[in-house]
C-alpha positions as a Python dict, from the first residue, in 0.01 Angstrom:
ca = {
    (1, 'X'): (0, 0, 0),
    (2, 'X'): (172, 270, -117),
    (3, 'X'): (418, 289, -418),
    (4, 'X'): (774, 172, -397),
    (5, 'X'): (992, 385, -214),
    (6, 'X'): (1307, 562, -345),
    (7, 'X'): (1491, 632, -14),
    (8, 'X'): (1777, 427, 141),
    (9, 'X'): (1784, 414, 560),
    (10, 'X'): (2110, 558, 730),
    (11, 'X'): (2140, 240, 924),
    (12, 'X'): (2292, -71, 794),
    (13, 'X'): (1948, -226, 673),
    (14, 'X'): (1802, -69, 407),
    (15, 'X'): (1411, 38, 402),
    (16, 'X'): (1205, -240, 263),
    (17, 'X'): (1090, -201, -43),
    (18, 'X'): (698, -112, -89),
    (19, 'X'): (498, -296, -379),
    (20, 'X'): (140, -300, -461),
    (21, 'X'): (-87, -611, -495),
    (22, 'X'): (-428, -648, -634),
    (23, 'X'): (-640, -928, -431),
    (24, 'X'): (-976, -1121, -467),
    (25, 'X'): (-1173, -1014, -222),
    (26, 'X'): (-1245, -1384, -106),
    (27, 'X'): (-837, -1389, -61),
    (28, 'X'): (-872, -1099, 127),
    (29, 'X'): (-1115, -1232, 355),
    (30, 'X'): (-920, -1532, 431),
    (31, 'X'): (-608, -1328, 492),
    (32, 'X'): (-812, -1141, 747),
    (33, 'X'): (-964, -1417, 912),
    (34, 'X'): (-622, -1564, 971),
    (35, 'X'): (-516, -1234, 1129),
    (36, 'X'): (-828, -1212, 1300),
    (37, 'X'): (-743, -1581, 1477),
    (38, 'X'): (-410, -1432, 1521),
    (39, 'X'): (-181, -1659, 1280),
    (40, 'X'): (-47, -1326, 1165),
    (41, 'X'): (-22, -974, 1370),
    (42, 'X'): (-128, -816, 1018),
    (43, 'X'): (-176, -928, 661),
    (44, 'X'): (149, -751, 592),
    (45, 'X'): (292, -1030, 812),
    (46, 'X'): (87, -1298, 637),
    (47, 'X'): (189, -1156, 244),
    (48, 'X'): (569, -1146, 405),
    (49, 'X'): (558, -1498, 547),
    (50, 'X'): (417, -1667, 248),
    (51, 'X'): (641, -1494, 30),
    (52, 'X'): (955, -1632, 249),
    (53, 'X'): (823, -1949, 235),
    (54, 'X'): (733, -1978, -141),
    (55, 'X'): (1119, -1867, -202),
    (56, 'X'): (1229, -2105, 2),
    (57, 'X'): (1127, -2423, -197),
    (58, 'X'): (1268, -2249, -491),
    (59, 'X'): (1603, -2174, -328),
    (60, 'X'): (1809, -2439, -552),
    (61, 'X'): (1651, -2271, -881),
    (62, 'X'): (1744, -1894, -750),
    (63, 'X'): (2095, -1996, -616),
    (64, 'X'): (2184, -2195, -948),
    (65, 'X'): (2032, -1896, -1119),
    (66, 'X'): (2241, -1656, -992),
    (67, 'X'): (2562, -1834, -1052),
    (68, 'X'): (2489, -1898, -1431),
    (69, 'X'): (2355, -1521, -1489),
    (70, 'X'): (2676, -1374, -1251),
    (71, 'X'): (2475, -1179, -1046),
    (72, 'X'): (2564, -1011, -732),
    (73, 'X'): (2304, -1149, -461),
    (74, 'X'): (2249, -894, -202),
    (75, 'X'): (2353, -552, -131),
    (76, 'X'): (2594, -361, -418),
    (77, 'X'): (2698, -13, -343),
    (78, 'X'): (2908, 191, -627),
    (79, 'X'): (3072, 529, -500),
    (80, 'X'): (3230, 791, -647),
    (81, 'X'): (3591, 646, -548),
    (82, 'X'): (3538, 306, -677),
    (83, 'X'): (3383, 448, -1015),
    (84, 'X'): (3672, 691, -1080),
    (85, 'X'): (3922, 389, -1011),
    (86, 'X'): (3715, 224, -1304),
    (87, 'X'): (3743, 511, -1507),
    (88, 'X'): (4147, 564, -1430),
    (89, 'X'): (4201, 164, -1533),
    (90, 'X'): (3968, 234, -1866),
    (91, 'X'): (3709, 24, -1786),
    (92, 'X'): (3322, -19, -1792),
    (93, 'X'): (3130, -196, -1548),
    (94, 'X'): (2857, -402, -1629),
    (95, 'X'): (2592, -404, -1298),
    (96, 'X'): (2426, -751, -1258),
    (97, 'X'): (2259, -700, -907),
    (98, 'X'): (1983, -987, -732),
    (99, 'X'): (1863, -756, -459),
    (100, 'X'): (1957, -389, -403),
    (101, 'X'): (2223, -175, -629),
    (102, 'X'): (2299, 155, -482),
    (103, 'X'): (2447, 442, -692),
    (104, 'X'): (2610, 715, -456),
    (105, 'X'): (2465, 1023, -407),
    (106, 'X'): (2825, 1077, -476),
    (107, 'X'): (2826, 980, -860),
    (108, 'X'): (2753, 1251, -1119),
    (109, 'X'): (2622, 1175, -1422),
    (110, 'X'): (2909, 1166, -1622),
    (111, 'X'): (3085, 959, -1415),
    (112, 'X'): (2824, 684, -1444),
    (113, 'X'): (2793, 714, -1820),
    (114, 'X'): (3167, 707, -1856),
    (115, 'X'): (3204, 421, -1602),
    (116, 'X'): (2888, 198, -1626),
    (117, 'X'): (2815, -28, -1926),
    (118, 'X'): (2494, -174, -1851),
    (119, 'X'): (2269, -241, -1520),
    (120, 'X'): (2054, -509, -1476),
    (121, 'X'): (1843, -528, -1133),
    (122, 'X'): (1653, -812, -994),
    (123, 'X'): (1521, -606, -670),
    (124, 'X'): (1561, -228, -634),
    (125, 'X'): (1801, 58, -801),
    (126, 'X'): (1884, 350, -591),
    (127, 'X'): (2026, 606, -757),
    (128, 'X'): (1990, 1003, -817),
    (129, 'X'): (1709, 1083, -1077),
    (130, 'X'): (2006, 1249, -1300),
    (131, 'X'): (2188, 953, -1274),
    (132, 'X'): (1880, 716, -1335),
    (133, 'X'): (1794, 951, -1622),
    (134, 'X'): (2144, 928, -1784),
    (135, 'X'): (2192, 558, -1743),
    (136, 'X'): (1777, 517, -1867),
    (137, 'X'): (1939, 341, -2144),
    (138, 'X'): (2153, 118, -2049),
    (139, 'X'): (1925, -49, -1742),
    (140, 'X'): (1750, -315, -1813),
}
């Protein structure tokens, strides 16, 4: 599988993130057997299904932890206009997201540094390379 993609689709649903995993030969053979027998359309379908089922068994823990850690669950967008308002109010953001955090392309590194105190993302952070570099010491 290819490495994680840094692009965001123009549609309402962001592009899926890609991950790379190592699987033993016996496990891979069993996956291929289930695909061959028609239980799943392909390896990715099986892996996505297994992950969703496993996460469903831990849903209560996830929801409790999200609340305890004050995380935003889902997709959170931060654009220049929003960050300019934060700057005008002389405040700083502590971005805490479980899912996808998007810092829009119109956000300059200087604006990001002036308005974002910390970034904690469990999932994916989409931002320009320059903004990521500027915030590197604030990303946890």
